[in-house]
Every structure is written in C-alpha cells, then in structure tokens.
N, C-alpha and C positions, 0 to 999 in steps of 0.2 A: 762585593767581588763575586763573579760567577764561580760556582763550585761544582766540580765534576769528580767522577770516580776515577782514582788513579791507583797506582800500586801501593799497598799498605806496607810501609817500611817501619812502622812504629807501633806494633800491636802488643804482643804478649810475651811473657817470659817462657822459657822452654823447659821441657821435661825429657824429650828424646831428640835425637838428631836425624836429619834426613841424609841419606847417602847423596853424594854429589859427584859429578864428573863433568868434563868439558867436551861436548860433542864437536865444538868448533872454536877456533881462534885464528885471527889473521892480523898481522901488523899493517896499519895504514899510514902511520906517521903523521896523522892530522892533528892540528892544534886549534885553539880558539873555541868558538861556540859550536857545540855538537849536539845532535839530536838522533835518537834511536827509536824506531817504530817497528812493529811487526804486524803482518796480515797473513791470511790463509785462504784456501778455497773452502767451499761449504762442506766437503767431505773429509777435510783434514788430510788430504793426500799430498798437498804441497804447502810450504810455508815460505814466506819471504821476510827477511829482516833488512831494514834500510838504515843506513848511516848517512848523515849529511852535515856539512858545515855551511859556511855562507857562500860557497861557490860550486861545490860538488856534491853529488849523491851517488852512493853505491848501494845496489840492491843485491842481496845474497839469497839465492834460491836453494831450498832444502826439500828432500822428499819426505814421505810420511814418517820415516824413522829418523828424521833429522840428520840424514847424510847429506853433505854438501854436494850440490849439483853444478852450479855455475854462478858467476856474478856479472853484474853490468854496472858500468860507470857512466855518469852523465854530468854535463855542465848545467848548473841551475843558477837562478838568481837567489838572493837571500830570502828564502821562504821555507816554511815548515810543512812536512808531511803531516796531515791530520787524519788520514785513514786510507782505506782501500780494500781490495779483494783480489783473488786470483780466479780466473775462469777461462777454460778452453785455451790453455797455453799463453794466456795474456795476463800480465801483471798490471792491475789498474791502481794507480796511485793518485791521491788527491792532495793538493797542497794549497796553502793560503798565502797568496802573494802580498798580502798586507792591506789592500784596498777593500773598502766595505762591499760585501757581496761578490767579491772576486774569488773564483775557484779555478785552480789550474789542474787539469788532468794530464798525467803522463801515462801512456799505454806502451808497455814493453812487450814485444813478441819474444818469448823465451826460446823459440826455435832459431830465429835469425839475429836476435839482439837489437833489431830496429826499434826505435822509439818515436812516438808521435805525440804532439802536444795539442791540447784543446783548452781554450780559455772560456770559462762561463762567467757572464756578468748577471748576477741575480738582481732583479729589481725589488729590493726590500723596501716596501712601502709602509713605513712606520712599524717595522718588525724588529724584534730583539732576538738575538741568538740564544737558544736554550741549550744547544749542544749538538753533538754529532756522534754517530756510531757506525760500525761495520755490520752489515747484514749479509745474508746469503746472496751472492752475486750482485750486490748493490752497496752503495754508500749513502747513508742518510744524513742530511743536514737539516736541523730542526729549528724553527723559529715560532714566535707568537706575536700577534699584533698587539700594539699598545692600547689602541683606542677601541678596537672591536674584538669580540670573543672568537677569534679565528686562530686555529692551530695549523701551521704550515709544515709540510714535509717535502723537502727537495730530494727526490730519489735519483741517484746517479747510477747508470748502468753502462759503464765504459764511457764512450763519447756521447752518450745520450743523457738527457736530464728531463725528469717529469716533476712538475709541481702539483702536489696534492694538498688542497686546502680544506680543512674541516671547520665549517661555520657552526658554532655551537648555538646560534640562534635558531637553527633548524631543530624542530621538535622541542624547543624551549630548554635545551640542555644548559643554556647560560643562566637559568634560574638558580642553579646550584651555587652561584657565586654572588657575593654582595654587589648589588647594582649591576649584575651581569658582567663584572669586570674580571676576565680571566687573567690578564696581566698582573693585576694587584694580587691575585692568589698565588701567582708563580714568581713573585719578586719580593724583595725586602728593601727597606729604605737604606740608601747608601749616600750619606751627605745630603745634597740638595736634590738628588735624583733617586731612582730605584734601579737595582740590579737583579738579574735573574737569580733565583734561588731554587735550583732543581738538580737532582742527582741523576746522572745518566748511568745506569747500572751496567757494567761490563762483566759478562759471565766469565771472561778469561782471567780476570784479576780479582784479588781479594779487595774488599771494599775499604776505602780509606775513611777513618772516623770523621774527618772534617766534612766530607761529602755526604755521608749518610746521616749526619745530624739534621739535614734538611728534612722537612715534612713532605716534600714532593719528590717522588722518584719515578723514573721512566724505565720500563722494562720492555725488551723485545721478546715477544712470545710468538714464535713461528712468523707469520706474515702480519702480525698485529703489534701495535705499540700500546702498552697499558700504562697509563698515567695513574699512579696510586698516590692519593693525597690524604694525609692525616688532617682532616678538617677540624676535628675536635677529639677529645678523649673517647667519646662514645661512638664516633662515626668515622669510617674511612670511605672516601669517594673514589670510585674507579671509573676512569674515562678510557674507553677502548677505541682506538683508531685503526680501522681495517684498511690495510694498504692495497687489498685486492678489490673489495667492493667500494672503497673510498667513502665509507659510511662510518659515522661515530655513534656510540651509544654510551649510556651511563647507568651505573647502579651503585647502591650503598651497601656497605658491610657494617652491621651494628656490632659494637664491642661492649663487653660487660664492665666498662670503665665508667666512672662517675661523671655526670654532667656538671661542670663547674663554670661559672661566669668568668669571662676573660679578665675582668678587673679584680677578681678575688685575690687577696694576698696569699702568697705561697701556694698557688694552685698546682696540681699535679703536672708532671711532665710525662710525655708519651712519645712513642715512635713505633715504626713497623718496618718489616723487611719481608719481601716475597721471594720464595725459592720453590720452583716446581709449582705444585697446586696448594702449597701451604703458606699461609700468611702468619708470621710471627709478630706479636705486638707486646710491647713492654710499657708499664706505667709505674712511675715513682711518685709517691706522696710522702708527706711527713710521717705517716704511720706505717707504710708497707710498700713492698715491691711486688708487682704482679707480672706474670708472663702468661699470655694466652696464645694458643695455636688454633687456627681456624682453617676450614676448607675455603680456598679462595673463590670457588665458584658459588657455593651455597651459603657461605658464612657460618656453617655449622661449627660449633666449638668442639675441637678434637681433644683438647687437654688444657688444663689451666693449673698454674702454680702460684703460690703466694708465700711471702715471708714477711712477718711483722718486724718493726724496727728493732725490737729487742731479741729477735730470733736469728739463728744461723740460717743462711740460705741453703735449703736442702737440695736444690737442683744445680748447685755449682760444682764444678770439677777442679777448679783452681782457686788460689787465694785471690782476694780483691787487691789489685795493685794500682797504685797511683804513680804516674810518670809526669814529671814537671814540678818544679819547686815554686817557692814564693816569688822568686825573680828569675829572669833569664840568665843571670850570672851565677845562680846557685841551683842548677837543675838537680833533681833527686828522684829516687825511686824508693817507695816504701809500701809495705803491706798495711791495709786497713783491716783491723780486727773485727769491727762491728758493722752490722748492716746499716745502722742509722748514719754512720759516716758516709757510706756510699750514697744513701738517699739524699743527704745534704748536698753532696757534689752534683748529683743528678738534677736537683731542684735549682741549684745555682748556675748550672750550665745547660747543655743540651743533652737530653736522653738519647742514647744511641743503641741500636741493635743491628748486628750483621749476622748472616748465616751463610755457611759454605758447606759443600758436600765433600767429604774426604774420600780417600781411595777405598774405604770399606763401605761406602754408600751411606754413611752416617752424617747427620747434620751437626756441624760445629757452630755454636753460637758464641758471639761476643756481646756482652751486655755491660753498659756503663754510662759514662758521661764524657762529653767533650766540651772544652771551654778555651776560647782564645783570649788571652790576657794582654791588654795593652796598657803600658805604663808610660806616663809622661814625667820626665825628670824635672826636678825643681831644686830650689835652694841655691846657695852661692858659696863657693870656696874661694876666699880671697887670694890664696897663694896660687891657685890654678886658673882662676877666672871662669869657673864653671861649677856645676852641681856635683854632688858626691853621693855614691850609693855603696852601701856595705855589701861585701861579698866574700864569704869565707874568712872573715877576720881582717880583710884588706879593704881599702877604700878605692873604688874605681871612679874617676872623675869624667864627667860627660858635660857637654854643652847644655845650657838651659834650653828647654823646649824640645829636646830630643825624644822622639817616640820610639819605644821598644815594644816588641810583642813576642809572645811565645805561646805554646799550647800546653794545656794540662789535660791529661787523659786518665780516667779511672775506669777500670774494667775487670771483669772476671769472665771465664769461659765455661761453657756447658755443652754436654754431649747429649743428643736426642736421636732416638730411633724414628726415622720418618714413617715407617710402616705403622707404628703404634702411637707415635708422639710421646712415648715414655722416655723419661730421663735415664741415661745410662751412666751409672756411677763408675768411678775409677779414674786413673790417670789418662791424660790426653797427649797425643803426639804434638809436636811443635807445628804451628801453622807455617806455611811456606813463606809468608811475609816476614815472620820473625827470623827464619833461617836466612833469608836474603839480607835482612838488616844486619844480622850478626856477621855474615860473610863479607859485607861491604862497608862495615862501620869505619874502617880505617882508610877507605879508598876515596872518600869524598866524591861520590858519584851523584850528579844532580838527577832529579826526577825525569828531566827531559832526555837525559843520556842513557836511559834504561827502559826496558819493556819486558812485560811478562806475557807469555803465551802458553797454551796447552798444545803439545804435540807429542806423538808417540806415547800417549797416555800419561805423560808427566808434565809438570810445570817446567818450562824453559825460561831462563832469565838471561836476556840479551843486554849487554851493556858495553860502553866504551871506556876502556881503561886509559885515562889521560896520562898516567905515569909511564906506561909502556907503549902508549899510543896504538892500541889495538882493539879490535872488536872481539868480544868473548861471549860465547853462549854456554851457560851453565845449566845442567839438568839437576833438578831437585826431586828426589823420589820419596 
C-alpha cells in the first residue's frame, strides 16, 4: 500500500499544553463522506481551506492572520481535492476524478467568484504514482516508470501543465540501482505485485511514523526535489531533480554505520530524516543505539551519539513509551525502562526518526520503531460458530479467517540545538500532533476530514465536526 506523509495524530505523551483558540467555525449541515484540505500562497499571505462531500465543495479564504475573507461554493462530482495553491487572486485546486491519469483543475477568481474547469488526461505509460505535493505557485504530481529508470514530474501551474522527465540512464545514474531498476528501489512487494514505498515529506505537517518508516523520502528544496534513499546502513543516496534546468544528479553520503550483508540474521535497522541542511540518521543493533548528525551537502559529521544496550540513553528528553498492545482488542501504553527493550522493538519492526523545528528554532527528534501487526483469527467455538480471542478477561468471538491489524509504536523524544548539533537536556513541550490527538480523541475525526497548515506563525488545525456539522479551525500555539 502506498505510504505518504500525513498528520501525526499518534505520537508522544505530553508535558506542557499548547494554548488553543478558534479563529473560525461555520455550520454547514453536511453529512456523509467529507474531506478537508488546505492550501496557501508562496508568501503565506492567503490561505484556503476546502470542505467537500460527494456533490459540493466550499472554499474558505483567509488572510495572513487567519481572518476570514470570503467563501465560495461549487457543485462537483464525487472526487477529492489532492492539492493546489493560491497565486494572483486565483485559487487553483486539483482534484482526482477517479480515472487513471485524470486531473481536474478548478480555478476560482477570488475577486469575482467565477470558477473555471480544466480536465487533464495524463498519458501514464507504464508509470506508477509516487505521490504529489504543493510547491510555490505550482502543484507537482510525481510518477516513476516501471520498466525504465525514468522519474516523471507533472508540474501544474493553473490551467497549464508541463511534463518533466528525468532519464537516469543519462550520465549512468541508473548504475546506483540493482540492474538499473529504479522502480524496484522505490517499491516493495505487495501480494503478487509491487506497490510504491516512498514518503513525500510535507513541511507543513508533522511526520507520520508509518510514512517515515520508509527508506525512501522525497523533499522539496526550493525548486529542486531531493530523493533521499537509505540504500544501506553505511550509505545514503541523494538524487536531485532540478525543476528549472530539468537535469538530475546523484551523490552519496557515507555514514559511520556498519556494513552488514542483507541476509545476516538480526542485522541492524537504520533510517534518516532531513531538515534544513542537516541529515539525522539512526541505527539500532542488538548492542547499541546510534544517532549521527551530518551536513547534508558535504556529509561532514557534525555530532554523533551512542548508547549501549545496558546503558541509559543520555540524549533522550522523555521516557521510552510503547503504544499498542499484544492484540488490537487490548491496546496499551507503557514505559520501557531499558535501552535493550527499545532495541529489540526497533530490530523487530522499522526504525524511525523524524525531526521538526519548534517555535524556539530547536530541533525536536522522535526516535523509535514502527510495526504494523496483522493477525489472522483461528480456532473454533462450537457455541458461536467462530473463533475466539481473549481480551481483558472476556472472550470476543470472530469468524474464522478474519484478518485484523493494528500498529505498535515505540519512541522517545530528544531536543537538539541545530546551530551546534548538541543535545539540550530538560523537559520538552508537547508536539502539535499530540495536542491535536488529545483535543480530537473523543470526536472520531477521520484523517481525510482534517488538515494541518502553518499560518500567522502558528499551526492551524482545520477539521469537520460531524456531530455539530460544522467546519472548525483551531490554532495551536
């Protein structure tokens, strides 16, 4: 299943609280399937929040201080907004009508309220969708060819579309992949086929642990796309796709992690995350946990930290917390006292690391493990005609063959000074994702019915309250 970066609603326990208020709310009275998205202009002077059901779309325009300006209502088909941007008094929205390669553009003139539709039919020749993201004055739709090492970027600028294809056979860039197969490097086996395995990093939202467990991450750096690939513990491959020159280049960043054969039992787990010009990498082995901070351009090691399995992690600011129990019916949260407990979880799952900048300019790290657990029920209960699973002292009966899945997350947080790469001891404030999770935990808001954006220097959480049938924008400071 394709994995993207979304709002992190299940991260860490809190120590302090963010102040909250409601810049905006409006009753719509809509029911059924609902979707909420947010876009902005490149200078953050205007923001637009969209709400849609299967027949209508409303676009709410706000100024740079998140004061409501006006709204627009349109009749649409059953399709989802996937991105967009604001430029020169025009709101550009891009929707997916459902057909392969179909992109629907709606251009709204904020002065007159007039709307214009444009349908694009992309000729995807053996291409698989990697993801999409909003850029300055453009919307990017990204694919990769399955049989040839070609990376495609469809750049939409209003009612215009430009296809930029980067052929990695030029300058032999494809030699960095086994048999020159880019698609194999960007995908994982899924049943009888393969599905894309890449994280599209959204700077507006905290990273979701599911998405960042991928070893392939795509970042937008000004007018370039940087594909950062954890090829092995000792090597990170960086592919740069310049959207201006339409040229690609490649370089390696060496890490001081051990080279281990892929077939070796209990081999170390590793991952990385890029923020600004600093690449954070983590490695977990049976013996130790390592954190390395490097200059992204030169590869120079700025700082490194290590904790042996029987030592306390000196660079952590919070306890090690596990979320997710042995079964989906008995979820739990508990503290892990020993470093070796964390290491076992990281080796049995996917090592993860995320980094975000807080309002003090400090880097907040989340380090840990992510694992998706799938359980197939079995057994036979004569009185119920199905299988039985124990949960909290009771027996829950399910039909034989029922597949259930849940996630287990283990993590701690750390605070780093980006100027010196030094660890900052002490308590940490609560991440926005955790505050949002706590605020919404009784509301049953789906991920598609909410969106996080940064406006007026704060995180704004837009969501549709199905109980009161209204759009709400909450500010978290």
